Biopython code that builds the backbone (N, CA, C, O; Angstrom):
import numpy as np
from Bio.PDB.StructureBuilder import StructureBuilder

atoms = [
    (1, "MET", "N", (0.922, 20.139, -9.229)),
    (1, "MET", "CA", (2.147, 20.715, -8.652)),
    (1, "MET", "C", (2.950, 19.561, -8.052)),
    (1, "MET", "O", (2.421, 18.707, -7.341)),
    (2, "SER", "N", (4.224, 19.568, -8.360)),
    (2, "SER", "CA", (5.143, 18.531, -7.920)),
    (2, "SER", "C", (5.880, 18.927, -6.674)),
    (2, "SER", "O", (6.186, 20.101, -6.468)),
    (3, "ASP", "N", (6.174, 17.927, -5.820)),
    (3, "ASP", "CA", (6.969, 18.161, -4.612)),
    (3, "ASP", "C", (8.455, 18.024, -4.861)),
    (3, "ASP", "O", (9.257, 18.237, -3.952)),
    (4, "LEU", "N", (8.839, 17.670, -6.085)),
    (4, "LEU", "CA", (10.231, 17.449, -6.419)),
    (4, "LEU", "C", (10.976, 18.776, -6.705)),
    (4, "LEU", "O", (10.430, 19.716, -7.283)),
    (5, "MET", "N", (12.216, 18.795, -6.278)),
    (5, "MET", "CA", (13.052, 19.977, -6.511)),
    (5, "MET", "C", (14.435, 19.482, -7.045)),
    (5, "MET", "O", (15.018, 18.543, -6.503)),
    (6, "SER", "N", (14.907, 20.104, -8.059)),
    (6, "SER", "CA", (16.204, 19.735, -8.602)),
    (6, "SER", "C", (17.228, 20.809, -8.121)),
    (6, "SER", "O", (16.990, 22.016, -8.126)),
    (7, "LEU", "N", (18.369, 20.250, -7.712)),
    (7, "LEU", "CA", (19.453, 21.119, -7.279)),
    (7, "LEU", "C", (20.723, 20.704, -7.992)),
    (7, "LEU", "O", (20.936, 19.529, -8.290)),
    (8, "GLU", "N", (21.569, 21.699, -8.260)),
    (8, "GLU", "CA", (22.886, 21.373, -8.779)),
    (8, "GLU", "C", (23.858, 21.722, -7.660)),
    (8, "GLU", "O", (23.971, 22.865, -7.216)),
    (9, "LEU", "N", (24.571, 20.642, -7.218)),
    (9, "LEU", "CA", (25.516, 20.796, -6.080)),
    (9, "LEU", "C", (26.914, 20.376, -6.508)),
    (9, "LEU", "O", (27.094, 19.497, -7.350)),
    (10, "THR", "N", (27.890, 21.028, -5.905)),
    (10, "THR", "CA", (29.291, 20.595, -6.139)),
    (10, "THR", "C", (29.505, 19.369, -5.222)),
    (10, "THR", "O", (28.714, 19.095, -4.320)),
    (11, "SER", "N", (30.577, 18.667, -5.486)),
    (11, "SER", "CA", (30.981, 17.542, -4.676)),
    (11, "SER", "C", (31.089, 17.954, -3.200)),
    (11, "SER", "O", (30.627, 17.247, -2.304)),
    (12, "GLN", "N", (31.703, 19.100, -2.980)),
    (12, "GLN", "CA", (31.930, 19.613, -1.626)),
    (12, "GLN", "C", (30.590, 19.900, -0.954)),
    (12, "GLN", "O", (30.421, 19.581, 0.223)),
    (13, "GLN", "N", (29.648, 20.484, -1.656)),
    (13, "GLN", "CA", (28.328, 20.788, -1.068)),
    (13, "GLN", "C", (27.582, 19.476, -0.754)),
    (13, "GLN", "O", (26.909, 19.385, 0.273)),
    (14, "ARG", "N", (27.693, 18.491, -1.604)),
    (14, "ARG", "CA", (27.057, 17.181, -1.316)),
    (14, "ARG", "C", (27.639, 16.576, -0.028)),
    (14, "ARG", "O", (26.910, 16.105, 0.845)),
    (15, "GLU", "N", (28.963, 16.607, 0.057)),
    (15, "GLU", "CA", (29.640, 16.039, 1.229)),
    (15, "GLU", "C", (29.216, 16.765, 2.533)),
    (15, "GLU", "O", (29.029, 16.137, 3.575)),
    (16, "ILE", "N", (29.074, 18.081, 2.443)),
    (16, "ILE", "CA", (28.609, 18.858, 3.612)),
    (16, "ILE", "C", (27.196, 18.385, 4.034)),
    (16, "ILE", "O", (26.930, 18.175, 5.218)),
    (17, "LEU", "N", (26.289, 18.221, 3.027)),
    (17, "LEU", "CA", (24.961, 17.774, 3.345)),
    (17, "LEU", "C", (24.938, 16.324, 3.939)),
    (17, "LEU", "O", (24.171, 16.012, 4.849)),
    (18, "VAL", "N", (25.808, 15.480, 3.378)),
    (18, "VAL", "CA", (25.875, 14.087, 3.872)),
    (18, "VAL", "C", (26.373, 14.098, 5.329)),
    (18, "VAL", "O", (25.822, 13.379, 6.162)),
    (19, "ARG", "N", (27.408, 14.903, 5.652)),
    (19, "ARG", "CA", (27.834, 15.016, 7.035)),
    (19, "ARG", "C", (26.774, 15.542, 7.930)),
    (19, "ARG", "O", (26.632, 15.061, 9.055)),
    (20, "GLY", "N", (26.024, 16.501, 7.494)),
    (20, "GLY", "CA", (24.934, 17.047, 8.297)),
    (20, "GLY", "C", (23.870, 16.004, 8.547)),
    (20, "GLY", "O", (23.317, 15.932, 9.644)),
    (21, "LEU", "N", (23.567, 15.174, 7.521)),
    (21, "LEU", "CA", (22.565, 14.121, 7.698)),
    (21, "LEU", "C", (23.020, 13.073, 8.739)),
    (21, "LEU", "O", (22.195, 12.460, 9.415)),
    (22, "ARG", "N", (24.324, 12.887, 8.850)),
    (22, "ARG", "CA", (24.866, 11.960, 9.884)),
    (22, "ARG", "C", (24.495, 12.460, 11.242)),
    (22, "ARG", "O", (24.088, 11.677, 12.100)),
    (23, "TYR", "N", (24.623, 13.749, 11.464)),
    (23, "TYR", "CA", (24.274, 14.372, 12.731)),
    (23, "TYR", "C", (22.776, 14.215, 13.027)),
    (23, "TYR", "O", (22.370, 13.896, 14.144)),
    (24, "VAL", "N", (21.984, 14.448, 11.995)),
    (24, "VAL", "CA", (20.515, 14.316, 12.141)),
    (24, "VAL", "C", (20.154, 12.895, 12.497)),
    (24, "VAL", "O", (19.318, 12.669, 13.372)),
    (25, "ARG", "N", (20.775, 11.922, 11.828)),
    (25, "ARG", "CA", (20.547, 10.498, 12.082)),
    (25, "ARG", "C", (20.929, 10.155, 13.513)),
    (25, "ARG", "O", (20.182, 9.460, 14.202)),
    (26, "SER", "N", (22.095, 10.639, 13.974)),
    (26, "SER", "CA", (22.529, 10.433, 15.354)),
    (26, "SER", "C", (21.523, 10.993, 16.339)),
    (26, "SER", "O", (21.209, 10.353, 17.344)),
    (27, "SER", "N", (21.020, 12.175, 16.060)),
    (27, "SER", "CA", (20.038, 12.815, 16.941)),
    (27, "SER", "C", (18.785, 11.956, 17.018)),
    (27, "SER", "O", (18.243, 11.736, 18.101)),
    (28, "VAL", "N", (18.329, 11.478, 15.882)),
    (28, "VAL", "CA", (17.145, 10.619, 15.869)),
    (28, "VAL", "C", (17.371, 9.368, 16.702)),
    (28, "VAL", "O", (16.501, 8.956, 17.470)),
    (29, "MET", "N", (18.534, 8.772, 16.546)),
    (29, "MET", "CA", (18.833, 7.506, 17.250)),
    (29, "MET", "C", (18.981, 7.742, 18.732)),
    (29, "MET", "O", (18.632, 6.879, 19.537)),
    (30, "LEU", "N", (19.502, 8.917, 19.110)),
    (30, "LEU", "CA", (19.726, 9.175, 20.542)),
    (30, "LEU", "C", (18.546, 9.770, 21.287)),
    (30, "LEU", "O", (18.617, 9.966, 22.500)),
    (31, "THR", "N", (17.442, 10.067, 20.568)),
    (31, "THR", "CA", (16.255, 10.653, 21.217)),
    (31, "THR", "C", (15.701, 9.606, 22.177)),
    (31, "THR", "O", (15.447, 8.462, 21.798)),
    (32, "THR", "N", (15.521, 10.019, 23.419)),
    (32, "THR", "CA", (14.950, 9.098, 24.407)),
    (32, "THR", "C", (13.440, 9.385, 24.567)),
    (32, "THR", "O", (13.009, 10.500, 24.864)),
    (33, "GLN", "N", (12.682, 8.320, 24.352)),
    (33, "GLN", "CA", (11.257, 8.378, 24.499)),
    (33, "GLN", "C", (10.777, 7.005, 25.032)),
    (33, "GLN", "O", (11.449, 5.984, 24.885)),
    (34, "ASP", "N", (9.623, 7.034, 25.633)),
    (34, "ASP", "CA", (9.059, 5.770, 26.054)),
    (34, "ASP", "C", (8.671, 4.994, 24.795)),
    (34, "ASP", "O", (7.927, 5.501, 23.955)),
    (35, "PRO", "N", (9.179, 3.754, 24.666)),
    (35, "PRO", "CA", (8.937, 3.011, 23.442)),
    (35, "PRO", "C", (7.434, 2.613, 23.295)),
    (35, "PRO", "O", (6.840, 1.975, 24.164)),
    (36, "THR", "N", (6.906, 3.007, 22.212)),
    (36, "THR", "CA", (5.517, 2.553, 21.834)),
    (36, "THR", "C", (5.630, 2.130, 20.400)),
    (36, "THR", "O", (6.559, 2.556, 19.714)),
    (37, "PRO", "N", (4.720, 1.303, 19.911)),
    (37, "PRO", "CA", (4.748, 0.874, 18.516)),
    (37, "PRO", "C", (4.708, 2.057, 17.552)),
    (37, "PRO", "O", (5.376, 2.035, 16.519)),
    (38, "GLU", "N", (3.932, 3.084, 17.881)),
    (38, "GLU", "CA", (3.820, 4.258, 17.022)),
    (38, "GLU", "C", (5.113, 5.023, 16.962)),
    (38, "GLU", "O", (5.532, 5.420, 15.875)),
    (39, "LEU", "N", (5.773, 5.251, 18.099)),
    (39, "LEU", "CA", (7.047, 5.986, 18.106)),
    (39, "LEU", "C", (8.150, 5.182, 17.402)),
    (39, "LEU", "O", (8.960, 5.743, 16.664)),
    (40, "ASP", "N", (8.170, 3.876, 17.635)),
    (40, "ASP", "CA", (9.125, 3.006, 16.951)),
    (40, "ASP", "C", (8.955, 3.135, 15.431)),
    (40, "ASP", "O", (9.926, 3.251, 14.684)),
    (41, "GLN", "N", (7.705, 3.112, 15.008)),
    (41, "GLN", "CA", (7.415, 3.182, 13.519)),
    (41, "GLN", "C", (7.815, 4.534, 12.998)),
    (41, "GLN", "O", (8.397, 4.635, 11.918)),
    (42, "ALA", "N", (7.512, 5.586, 13.751)),
    (42, "ALA", "CA", (7.867, 6.963, 13.294)),
    (42, "ALA", "C", (9.357, 7.074, 13.205)),
    (42, "ALA", "O", (9.858, 7.617, 12.221)),
    (43, "ARG", "N", (10.110, 6.583, 14.190)),
    (43, "ARG", "CA", (11.566, 6.600, 14.206)),
    (43, "ARG", "C", (12.114, 5.805, 12.990)),
    (43, "ARG", "O", (13.035, 6.264, 12.316)),
    (44, "SER", "N", (11.556, 4.645, 12.726)),
    (44, "SER", "CA", (12.015, 3.823, 11.628)),
    (44, "SER", "C", (11.800, 4.517, 10.313)),
    (44, "SER", "O", (12.664, 4.488, 9.436)),
    (45, "ASP", "N", (10.616, 5.160, 10.164)),
    (45, "ASP", "CA", (10.291, 5.877, 8.944)),
    (45, "ASP", "C", (11.264, 7.039, 8.736)),
    (45, "ASP", "O", (11.726, 7.266, 7.618)),
    (46, "GLU", "N", (11.573, 7.765, 9.790)),
    (46, "GLU", "CA", (12.502, 8.917, 9.680)),
    (46, "GLU", "C", (13.896, 8.420, 9.309)),
    (46, "GLU", "O", (14.555, 9.012, 8.454)),
    (47, "LEU", "N", (14.351, 7.337, 9.944)),
    (47, "LEU", "CA", (15.688, 6.819, 9.603)),
    (47, "LEU", "C", (15.710, 6.308, 8.161)),
    (47, "LEU", "O", (16.726, 6.468, 7.485)),
    (48, "ARG", "N", (14.660, 5.716, 7.680)),
    (48, "ARG", "CA", (14.587, 5.251, 6.302)),
    (48, "ARG", "C", (14.684, 6.454, 5.359)),
    (48, "ARG", "O", (15.421, 6.401, 4.375)),
    (49, "GLN", "N", (13.953, 7.535, 5.641)),
    (49, "GLN", "CA", (14.010, 8.687, 4.801)),
    (49, "GLN", "C", (15.384, 9.311, 4.765)),
    (49, "GLN", "O", (15.857, 9.738, 3.711)),
    (50, "LEU", "N", (16.041, 9.365, 5.948)),
    (50, "LEU", "CA", (17.399, 9.897, 5.986)),
    (50, "LEU", "C", (18.385, 9.022, 5.195)),
    (50, "LEU", "O", (19.279, 9.538, 4.525)),
    (51, "ALA", "N", (18.217, 7.718, 5.279)),
    (51, "ALA", "CA", (19.077, 6.800, 4.498)),
    (51, "ALA", "C", (18.834, 7.000, 2.985)),
    (51, "ALA", "O", (19.778, 6.974, 2.195)),
    (52, "GLU", "N", (17.564, 7.201, 2.591)),
    (52, "GLU", "CA", (17.309, 7.424, 1.173)),
    (52, "GLU", "C", (17.882, 8.735, 0.706)),
    (52, "GLU", "O", (18.426, 8.792, -0.397)),
    (53, "LEU", "N", (17.791, 9.771, 1.469)),
    (53, "LEU", "CA", (18.324, 11.076, 1.085)),
    (53, "LEU", "C", (19.882, 11.006, 1.023)),
    (53, "LEU", "O", (20.502, 11.585, 0.130)),
    (54, "THR", "N", (20.475, 10.300, 1.970)),
    (54, "THR", "CA", (21.940, 10.133, 1.910)),
    (54, "THR", "C", (22.336, 9.425, 0.693)),
    (54, "THR", "O", (23.294, 9.824, 0.030)),
    (55, "ALA", "N", (21.611, 8.333, 0.343)),
    (55, "ALA", "CA", (21.942, 7.574, -0.867)),
    (55, "ALA", "C", (21.821, 8.407, -2.132)),
    (55, "ALA", "O", (22.668, 8.328, -3.022)),
    (56, "ILE", "N", (20.760, 9.208, -2.208)),
    (56, "ILE", "CA", (20.598, 10.114, -3.350)),
    (56, "ILE", "C", (21.770, 11.090, -3.447)),
    (56, "ILE", "O", (22.314, 11.287, -4.534)),
    (57, "LEU", "N", (22.158, 11.689, -2.358)),
    (57, "LEU", "CA", (23.262, 12.634, -2.354)),
    (57, "LEU", "C", (24.616, 12.001, -2.750)),
    (57, "LEU", "O", (25.471, 12.640, -3.364)),
    (58, "LYS", "N", (24.769, 10.710, -2.369)),
    (58, "LYS", "CA", (25.968, 9.991, -2.680)),
    (58, "LYS", "C", (25.905, 9.422, -4.096)),
    (58, "LYS", "O", (26.901, 8.879, -4.574)),
    (59, "GLY", "N", (24.788, 9.527, -4.766)),
    (59, "GLY", "CA", (24.677, 9.000, -6.131)),
    (59, "GLY", "C", (24.410, 7.520, -6.166)),
    (59, "GLY", "O", (24.664, 6.873, -7.182)),
    (60, "GLU", "N", (23.902, 6.960, -5.077)),
    (60, "GLU", "CA", (23.636, 5.531, -5.011)),
    (60, "GLU", "C", (22.187, 5.305, -5.397)),
    (60, "GLU", "O", (21.349, 6.201, -5.302)),
    (61, "ALA", "N", (21.906, 4.057, -5.843)),
    (61, "ALA", "CA", (20.564, 3.712, -6.192)),
    (61, "ALA", "C", (19.716, 3.598, -4.918)),
    (61, "ALA", "O", (20.191, 3.110, -3.893)),
    (62, "VAL", "N", (18.495, 4.037, -4.989)),
    (62, "VAL", "CA", (17.574, 3.935, -3.881)),
    (62, "VAL", "C", (16.498, 2.929, -4.223)),
    (62, "VAL", "O", (15.820, 3.050, -5.243)),
    (63, "THR", "N", (16.340, 1.916, -3.349)),
    (63, "THR", "CA", (15.322, 0.921, -3.605)),
    (63, "THR", "C", (14.219, 1.168, -2.621)),
    (63, "THR", "O", (14.472, 1.528, -1.472)),
    (64, "GLN", "N", (12.966, 0.975, -3.068)),
    (64, "GLN", "CA", (11.849, 1.156, -2.219)),
    (64, "GLN", "C", (11.240, -0.217, -1.955)),
    (64, "GLN", "O", (11.197, -1.086, -2.826)),
    (65, "GLU", "N", (10.758, -0.379, -0.685)),
    (65, "GLU", "CA", (10.164, -1.623, -0.281)),
    (65, "GLU", "C", (8.765, -1.711, -0.879)),
    (65, "GLU", "O", (8.050, -0.715, -0.986)),
    (66, "SER", "N", (8.400, -2.910, -1.258)),
    (66, "SER", "CA", (7.103, -3.132, -1.800)),
    (66, "SER", "C", (6.083, -3.191, -0.638)),
    (66, "SER", "O", (6.371, -3.720, 0.435)),
    (67, "SER", "N", (4.875, -2.625, -0.891)),
    (67, "SER", "CA", (3.863, -2.678, 0.181)),
    (67, "SER", "C", (2.958, -3.871, -0.011)),
    (67, "SER", "O", (1.897, -3.940, 0.609)),
    (68, "VAL", "N", (3.342, -4.810, -0.848)),
    (68, "VAL", "CA", (2.518, -5.985, -1.100)),
    (68, "VAL", "C", (2.871, -7.039, -0.123)),
    (68, "VAL", "O", (2.294, -8.126, -0.151)),
]
sb = StructureBuilder()
sb.init_structure("model")
sb.init_model(0)
sb.init_chain("A")
sb.init_seg("    ")
for serial, (resi, resn, name, xyz) in enumerate(atoms, 1):
    if name == "N":
        sb.init_residue(resn, " ", resi, " ")
    sb.init_atom(name, np.array(xyz, "f"), 0.0, 1.0, " ", f" {name:<3s}", serial, name[0])
structure = sb.get_structure()
């Protein structure tokens, strides 16, 4: 079973989703927590995922970092 889902969206629908993701990104950036390496990593991961999703919605190429 795959976790992938295909959607057909109009340009207007994509723009609405991109605008919403900007608010989510701002929320993640403004969250106040005591800095720990684990929280910093979790925040970085979430921001990376948001950037990837935004790039997909904008039709941009998504590059993944190598784990090597």
